[in-house]
N, C-alpha and C positions, 0 to 999 in steps of 0.2 A: 503494500500499500504506500510505503515512502517511498520507492521508486517512482512513480510517475510524477510526485510533487518536486523530486529532485530534477528530474527533466526539464520539467515545465519552467523552475526557475532558472535552471541553466541557461534554458533558450530566452529567457526574459532578459537576464544577465548580458548576453551575446548581442540582442538588441539593443538594449541601452548604449552598450560601448559602441555599438556601429553606429546609433544614432549621432552620439557623439563625437564621433571621430569623422563624420559626415560633417555637421556643424562646425567643426572647428575648419576645416580643411577648403570648404567649399568658398570662402570668399577669396583662400590665396590662390586659388586656381581661376577664381573668376579676374581676378586683378594681374596675373601671370596672361590669361586668354588677350585681356584688353591693351597690357605692354606690347604683346607678340603683334596683335592687329596694327597698331599704333606705329613700331617699328618697320612692319612691311608696308605699312601705308595701305590699308586693307581697310578701305572706308566704308565697305558694304558689312566687313564683319563687325568693325567699330560702331559702327549705325545700329547694327544687333544686339550687341554688347551694353550700350549707354542710351539710357532715356534722354536725349539732349534738349527734350522739351523742358524738363523738370530741372536739369543743370541750367536753363537758361532763366526758369522761373525764380529759382534757387538764387543766382548772383543777380538780378534786377535789383535795383538802387529801393531800399524801403519807401514809401509813401511817407512823407513827414505829419508828424501830429500835430495839429493845430489847435492851439489853448485858448 
């Protein structure tokens, strides 16, 4: 009876570790892809990787607050 519980817990631990590794390395791999596309001047790939509209919106000068 204890053996199935141990198997389920082992699988759960493996899945949690895998999810942690995936979430740690995904941003690094994305940045590498962006760097490689920029070095190769691959504008189509760079456009797929970066949401330039959001970048432009974030770079816009903030509206002044009137008092």
